[in-house]
C-alpha positions as CSV (number, residue, x, y, z in Angstrom):
1,M,-31.9,-9.0,-232.7
2,P,-29.9,-9.4,-235.6
3,E,-31.1,-7.5,-238.6
4,S,-32.3,-9.7,-241.6
5,D,-31.3,-8.8,-245.7
6,D,-35.4,-6.9,-244.7
7,L,-36.2,-8.1,-248.4
8,Q,-39.9,-7.5,-247.4
9,L,-40.0,-4.0,-246.8
10,A,-39.8,-3.2,-250.3
11,S,-43.4,-5.0,-250.6
12,M,-44.7,-1.9,-248.4
13,S,-43.0,0.8,-250.8
14,E,-45.3,4.0,-251.2
15,E,-45.9,2.7,-254.8
16,E,-47.5,-0.7,-254.1
17,M,-49.8,1.4,-251.1
18,K,-50.6,3.7,-254.0
19,K,-51.9,0.8,-256.3
20,A,-54.4,-0.7,-253.6
21,R,-55.8,2.4,-252.3
22,S,-56.8,3.3,-256.3
23,F,-57.9,-0.2,-256.5
24,H,-59.8,0.6,-253.2
25,Q,-60.9,4.2,-254.4
26,S,-62.9,2.0,-257.2
27,F,-65.5,0.9,-255.2
28,P,-68.7,2.6,-254.7
29,Q,-68.5,2.1,-250.6
30,Y,-65.3,4.1,-250.2
31,S,-64.7,7.1,-248.8
32,V,-62.0,8.0,-246.1
33,T,-61.8,7.3,-242.8
34,P,-61.8,10.0,-240.2
35,L,-58.6,10.7,-238.8
36,T,-59.4,12.5,-235.2
37,K,-57.6,15.0,-233.6
38,L,-58.0,14.8,-229.7
39,S,-56.5,17.9,-228.8
40,G,-57.7,17.8,-225.2
41,L,-56.7,14.5,-224.4
42,A,-53.2,15.4,-225.9
43,D,-53.2,18.2,-223.6
44,Y,-54.0,16.5,-220.4
45,L,-51.5,13.5,-221.3
46,G,-48.5,15.8,-221.7
47,L,-48.4,15.5,-225.5
48,R,-48.4,17.5,-228.3
49,S,-50.7,16.2,-230.4
50,L,-52.4,13.0,-230.5
51,Y,-54.2,11.6,-233.5
52,V,-56.9,8.3,-234.0
53,K,-57.4,6.6,-237.6
54,D,-61.0,5.7,-237.2
55,E,-61.3,2.3,-239.0
56,S,-65.2,1.9,-237.8
57,Y,-65.9,3.7,-240.5
58,R,-64.9,1.2,-243.5
59,F,-67.3,0.0,-245.9
60,G,-70.0,0.1,-243.2
61,L,-68.2,-3.0,-241.8
62,N,-67.2,-1.1,-238.8
63,A,-63.4,-2.4,-239.0
64,F,-60.4,-2.1,-241.0
65,K,-60.2,-6.0,-242.8
66,V,-61.8,-5.3,-245.7
67,L,-59.2,-3.7,-247.1
68,G,-56.3,-6.5,-247.0
69,G,-59.0,-9.0,-247.8
70,S,-60.9,-7.2,-250.8
71,Y,-57.5,-6.7,-252.1
72,A,-55.9,-10.1,-252.2
73,I,-59.4,-11.3,-254.1
74,A,-58.4,-9.0,-256.9
75,R,-54.9,-9.7,-257.1
76,Y,-55.7,-13.6,-257.2
77,I,-58.5,-13.2,-259.7
78,A,-56.2,-10.5,-261.7
79,K,-53.4,-12.8,-261.7
80,Q,-55.3,-16.0,-262.7
81,L,-56.7,-14.1,-265.8
82,G,-53.4,-12.6,-266.5
83,K,-54.3,-9.2,-265.6
84,D,-52.3,-6.4,-263.5
85,V,-55.0,-5.3,-260.4
86,S,-55.0,-1.6,-262.1
87,D,-57.4,-3.4,-264.9
88,V,-59.5,-5.1,-262.9
89,P,-61.1,-2.6,-260.3
90,Y,-64.8,-2.9,-258.4
91,G,-66.7,-2.5,-261.9
92,V,-64.8,-5.3,-263.6
93,L,-65.0,-7.2,-261.1
94,T,-68.3,-7.4,-260.5
95,S,-69.2,-7.7,-264.5
96,E,-70.7,-11.0,-265.8
97,K,-68.1,-10.6,-268.6
98,L,-65.5,-11.4,-265.8
99,R,-67.9,-14.1,-264.1
100,R,-67.8,-15.7,-267.4
101,E,-63.8,-15.2,-267.8
102,F,-63.1,-16.3,-264.0
103,G,-65.6,-18.5,-263.4
104,Q,-66.6,-18.9,-259.3
105,A,-64.1,-19.7,-256.7
106,T,-64.7,-20.2,-252.9
107,F,-62.8,-18.4,-250.7
108,F,-61.7,-20.1,-247.2
109,T,-60.2,-18.6,-244.3
110,A,-60.2,-18.5,-240.6
111,T,-61.1,-15.7,-238.2
112,D,-61.8,-14.3,-234.9
113,G,-64.4,-11.9,-236.7
114,N,-63.5,-8.8,-238.7
115,H,-61.1,-10.2,-241.1
116,G,-63.6,-13.2,-242.1
117,R,-66.4,-10.4,-242.3
118,G,-64.3,-8.6,-244.9
119,I,-63.6,-11.9,-247.0
120,A,-67.0,-12.8,-247.0
121,W,-67.9,-9.4,-247.9
122,A,-65.6,-9.3,-250.8
123,A,-66.9,-12.6,-251.6
124,N,-70.5,-11.8,-251.5
125,K,-69.9,-8.1,-253.8
126,L,-67.9,-10.3,-256.4
127,G,-70.1,-13.4,-257.0
128,Q,-67.9,-15.8,-255.4
129,K,-68.5,-18.3,-252.5
130,C,-66.9,-17.9,-249.3
131,V,-66.4,-20.6,-246.1
132,V,-65.3,-19.8,-242.7
133,R,-63.8,-20.8,-239.8
134,M,-64.1,-19.8,-235.9
135,P,-61.9,-20.4,-233.1
136,K,-63.7,-21.4,-229.8
137,G,-65.0,-18.5,-227.5
138,T,-66.1,-16.6,-231.1
139,T,-69.5,-14.5,-230.1
140,Q,-72.6,-15.5,-232.0
141,T,-72.8,-11.8,-232.9
142,R,-69.2,-12.2,-235.3
143,L,-70.9,-15.3,-236.8
144,E,-74.1,-13.7,-237.5
145,N,-72.3,-11.1,-239.3
146,I,-70.8,-13.4,-241.5
147,A,-73.6,-15.0,-242.0
148,R,-75.3,-12.4,-243.2
149,E,-72.9,-12.0,-246.3
150,N,-74.3,-15.2,-247.2
151,A,-71.0,-17.3,-246.5
152,T,-70.9,-20.7,-244.6
153,V,-69.5,-19.5,-241.2
154,T,-69.0,-22.2,-238.7
155,I,-67.6,-21.8,-235.0
156,E,-64.9,-24.8,-233.7
157,D,-63.5,-26.4,-231.1
158,L,-60.4,-25.2,-231.7
159,N,-58.3,-22.2,-231.3
160,Y,-57.3,-19.7,-233.8
161,D,-54.5,-21.0,-235.2
162,D,-55.6,-24.8,-235.6
163,C,-58.9,-23.0,-237.8
164,V,-56.2,-21.3,-240.1
165,R,-54.6,-25.0,-240.5
166,K,-58.4,-26.4,-240.8
167,A,-59.3,-23.7,-243.4
168,A,-56.3,-24.0,-245.5
169,K,-57.2,-28.1,-245.8
170,E,-60.3,-27.3,-246.6
171,A,-59.0,-25.2,-249.2
172,E,-56.6,-27.8,-250.8
173,E,-59.2,-30.3,-250.8
174,T,-62.1,-28.3,-252.4
175,E,-61.6,-27.6,-256.4
176,Y,-61.4,-23.8,-257.4
177,G,-60.7,-23.7,-253.3
178,I,-58.2,-20.9,-252.2
179,M,-57.1,-19.4,-248.8
180,V,-56.9,-16.2,-248.2
181,Q,-55.4,-15.6,-244.9
182,D,-53.6,-12.4,-243.2
183,T,-51.1,-15.8,-241.5
184,A,-48.2,-16.0,-243.7
185,W,-45.7,-19.3,-243.4
186,E,-43.2,-20.9,-245.7
187,G,-45.0,-21.6,-249.1
188,Y,-47.9,-19.3,-248.3
189,E,-46.5,-15.8,-248.4
190,E,-48.1,-14.0,-251.6
191,I,-52.0,-13.8,-250.3
192,P,-50.6,-12.5,-247.1
193,T,-48.5,-9.7,-248.9
194,W,-51.1,-8.5,-251.0
195,I,-53.2,-8.3,-247.4
196,M,-50.7,-6.6,-246.4
197,Q,-50.5,-4.0,-249.3
198,G,-54.3,-3.4,-248.8
199,Y,-53.9,-2.5,-245.3
200,G,-51.9,0.0,-246.6
201,T,-54.8,2.3,-247.8
202,L,-55.3,3.3,-244.5
203,A,-51.9,4.4,-243.3
204,T,-51.8,6.3,-247.0
205,E,-54.9,8.1,-245.9
206,A,-53.9,9.1,-242.5
207,A,-50.2,10.2,-244.0
208,E,-51.8,12.7,-246.0
209,Q,-54.2,13.5,-243.5
210,L,-51.4,14.2,-240.8
211,E,-50.1,17.0,-243.5
212,E,-53.5,18.3,-244.3
213,D,-53.3,19.4,-240.4
214,G,-49.7,20.7,-240.2
215,V,-47.7,17.7,-239.1
216,K,-45.6,16.4,-241.2
217,R,-44.3,13.5,-240.3
218,P,-45.7,11.8,-236.9
219,T,-42.8,11.6,-234.2
220,H,-44.9,8.0,-233.1
221,I,-46.9,5.4,-234.2
222,F,-48.3,2.7,-231.8
223,I,-49.7,-0.3,-233.8
224,Q,-51.8,-3.3,-232.7
225,A,-50.4,-6.9,-233.4
226,G,-52.6,-10.4,-233.9
227,V,-50.6,-11.9,-236.5
228,G,-48.7,-9.1,-237.5
229,S,-50.5,-8.2,-240.6
230,L,-51.7,-4.7,-239.5
231,A,-48.7,-3.4,-237.7
232,G,-46.1,-4.6,-240.5
233,A,-47.7,-2.8,-242.9
234,V,-48.1,0.3,-241.2
235,I,-45.0,0.0,-240.3
236,G,-44.0,-1.1,-243.3
237,Y,-45.2,2.3,-245.2
238,F,-43.7,4.8,-242.4
239,A,-40.2,2.8,-242.7
240,N,-40.4,3.4,-246.2
241,R,-42.0,6.9,-246.2
242,F,-39.9,8.4,-243.7
243,K,-36.3,6.3,-244.7
244,E,-33.7,8.4,-243.1
245,H,-35.8,9.8,-239.9
246,P,-38.3,7.6,-238.9
247,P,-41.4,7.4,-236.4
248,V,-40.4,5.8,-233.3
249,M,-42.8,2.4,-233.8
250,V,-44.0,0.6,-231.2
251,V,-46.2,-2.9,-231.4
252,V,-48.7,-3.6,-229.2
253,E,-50.1,-7.0,-228.3
254,A,-52.5,-9.0,-225.9
255,K,-50.5,-10.4,-223.1
256,A,-52.3,-14.0,-224.2
257,A,-51.6,-13.8,-227.3
258,D,-48.2,-12.2,-227.8
259,C,-45.8,-14.2,-230.0
260,L,-44.1,-10.9,-231.8
261,Y,-43.0,-9.9,-228.3
262,R,-41.9,-13.2,-227.4
263,S,-40.0,-13.4,-230.7
264,A,-38.4,-10.3,-229.6
265,V,-37.8,-11.5,-226.2
266,R,-35.8,-14.5,-227.7
267,G,-33.5,-12.1,-229.6
268,D,-32.3,-14.3,-231.9
269,G,-34.7,-13.6,-234.8
270,S,-36.6,-16.3,-235.4
271,C,-40.6,-16.4,-234.3
272,V,-42.0,-18.1,-231.0
273,D,-45.4,-19.5,-231.4
274,V,-48.3,-18.8,-228.5
275,T,-50.5,-22.2,-228.3
276,G,-53.2,-23.0,-226.0
277,D,-56.8,-21.1,-226.0
278,M,-55.4,-17.7,-226.0
279,L,-58.0,-16.0,-223.4
280,T,-58.3,-12.3,-224.0
281,I,-61.1,-9.8,-224.4
282,M,-59.1,-8.6,-227.4
283,A,-60.7,-11.3,-229.7
284,G,-58.7,-9.8,-233.3
285,L,-55.5,-10.3,-231.2
286,A,-56.1,-13.4,-230.1
287,C,-53.3,-15.5,-232.7
288,G,-50.5,-17.2,-231.7
289,E,-48.2,-17.4,-234.7
290,A,-46.7,-14.4,-236.7
291,N,-47.1,-13.6,-239.8
292,T,-43.5,-13.8,-241.5
293,V,-43.7,-11.5,-244.1
294,S,-44.3,-9.1,-241.4
295,W,-41.9,-10.3,-238.8
296,D,-39.6,-9.7,-241.3
297,I,-40.7,-6.1,-241.1
298,L,-41.0,-5.9,-237.4
299,R,-37.8,-7.1,-236.7
300,N,-35.9,-4.7,-238.4
301,H,-37.8,-1.9,-238.1
302,A,-39.8,-1.9,-234.6
303,D,-38.3,0.1,-231.4
304,A,-40.4,-1.9,-229.2
305,F,-42.9,-4.3,-228.8
306,V,-45.5,-4.3,-225.6
307,S,-47.3,-6.7,-223.9
308,C,-50.5,-6.1,-222.7
309,P,-53.2,-7.5,-220.4
310,D,-56.7,-7.0,-220.9
311,W,-57.4,-4.0,-218.6
312,V,-55.1,-2.3,-220.8
313,S,-57.4,-2.1,-223.7
314,A,-60.8,-1.9,-221.4
315,N,-59.1,1.5,-220.2
316,G,-58.7,2.6,-223.9
317,C,-62.3,1.7,-224.4
318,R,-63.3,3.7,-221.8
319,I,-61.2,6.8,-222.7
320,Y,-62.6,7.0,-226.4
321,A,-65.7,6.5,-225.2
322,A,-65.9,9.2,-222.6
323,P,-64.1,12.2,-224.2
324,L,-62.7,15.4,-222.4
325,R,-64.6,18.4,-223.2
326,G,-64.1,19.5,-226.8
327,D,-62.7,15.9,-228.1
328,S,-64.9,13.7,-230.3
329,Q,-66.0,10.3,-229.4
330,V,-64.9,7.3,-230.6
331,I,-66.5,4.3,-230.5
332,S,-63.7,2.1,-230.4
333,G,-63.5,-1.9,-229.9
334,E,-61.4,-4.1,-227.7
335,S,-58.9,-4.9,-230.1
336,G,-58.6,-0.9,-231.8
337,S,-57.9,0.4,-228.1
338,V,-55.4,-1.6,-226.9
339,C,-53.0,1.4,-227.7
340,M,-54.9,3.9,-226.6
341,G,-55.1,2.3,-223.0
342,L,-51.2,1.6,-223.4
343,V,-50.6,5.3,-224.5
344,A,-52.8,7.0,-221.5
345,A,-50.7,4.1,-218.7
346,L,-47.5,5.5,-219.9
347,M,-47.8,9.5,-220.0
348,T,-50.1,8.8,-216.3
349,R,-48.8,6.3,-214.3
350,P,-45.2,6.6,-212.4
351,E,-44.5,2.9,-212.6
352,Y,-44.3,3.4,-216.2
353,S,-41.7,6.4,-216.4
354,E,-38.8,4.6,-217.9
355,L,-40.9,2.9,-220.7
356,K,-41.8,6.4,-221.4
357,E,-38.7,8.0,-221.2
358,A,-37.1,5.1,-223.5
359,L,-40.2,5.9,-225.9
360,K,-39.2,10.0,-225.9
361,L,-42.9,10.0,-225.5
362,D,-43.2,14.2,-224.3
363,G,-44.9,17.8,-225.0
364,N,-42.9,17.1,-228.5
365,S,-44.4,13.9,-229.3
366,D,-47.1,13.5,-232.3
367,V,-48.8,10.4,-231.5
368,L,-50.8,8.1,-234.4
369,L,-52.9,5.5,-233.3
370,V,-55.6,3.1,-235.3
371,S,-58.4,2.3,-233.5
372,S,-58.7,-0.6,-235.8
373,E,-62.1,-1.8,-235.3
374,G,-65.8,-0.1,-233.8
375,D,-68.1,-2.1,-231.6
376,T,-68.0,-5.2,-233.2
377,D,-69.1,-7.4,-230.6
378,P,-71.8,-4.4,-228.8
379,E,-72.5,-6.7,-225.8
380,R,-68.9,-7.0,-225.1
381,Y,-68.3,-3.2,-225.7
382,H,-71.3,-2.3,-223.0
383,E,-69.8,-4.7,-220.6
384,I,-66.6,-3.2,-220.7
385,V,-68.0,0.6,-221.0
386,W,-70.7,0.6,-219.0
387,E,-70.4,-2.5,-216.8
388,G,-66.5,-2.0,-215.8
389,L,-65.1,-5.4,-217.2
390,C,-61.7,-6.0,-217.0
391,G,-61.7,-2.6,-215.2
392,T,-60.1,-3.8,-211.7
393,D,-56.9,-6.1,-213.2
394,K,-53.9,-3.6,-212.8
395,E,-51.5,-6.6,-213.9
396,P,-48.2,-5.0,-215.4
397,F,-47.8,-5.1,-218.8
398,S,-44.5,-6.3,-219.9
399,E,-42.2,-4.5,-222.8
400,L,-39.2,-4.8,-224.9
401,L,-37.0,-2.0,-226.3
């Protein structure tokens, strides 16, 4: 693809990510999530090392999404009050004084589950209102998790991207209504950028944890993408951190909603939308329209885009759930497991040897993955791990370097 001016990369600088992490550290619920080293699996696959950032421990919400939503809400409130976000840590945001100064807003969002739960949790903690719209196919469990945070939440007869449009329209029509979405479009980029910066907390933690274990720089990073916000944040951070010698960085999507992959295939730098129901077990990745802020980073700094059918994710869930001797178990949901399934396929199946070699995956590779969620939908997780859901379909995945 032709390179752009790369103007969005600066938003994911180490300085910006540290500011977001400092904010998250002000929460009483904050703790660094584990970076699990799977030495036995690395040996089995033929890698030097394999690390997994386990976000199932994040703020007790079983997923990473709360990092972005909470930071964006804080940035919005700070801006309205003419303050820097460093002046409104958790203790200030939850104070009666701030509530008198700011009042009460209604934060609208659309979600497949984890993002909306994070927004609802943050709004609830900060004494704000929240309205969440969810796409058809969403499970009742995911809706109930959000409802428990005192949010107004519904499952609509719409796909994810149409739910985004519905929520945005409702926010416009509501007094003190604010749209907090990790999907960016022309004219709506500031809040999605804040959300991406919030995700940087997990990237800064992972980089420090790797160094503590003797890995100064991962050679490879595989990161999953829906709209691309997490991928853009992680790839943007590591591209800034290792400007002279960045890792090989791979974007991984669900085949039913592979808007970034299709945009890469087109090859002219424009975004390609995926429409329809986008049916996939990877509910958190079922997004058909790319975040334009993230896309600008990914088109310049991702080394490959891979489109994966559901069996790749299902295999990843099972590999995490049944560790080799000496390794720790990771409870990883469908959207969190696709990168593990991909790496395992690349390293063990001859039909993918060409991609493995192109990515230079071998015994000298230090690989970083992010398990972005735990078993956020326990029934679906059990179907995959216990009952073998999506275990027989060996439809090949597609890749673009």
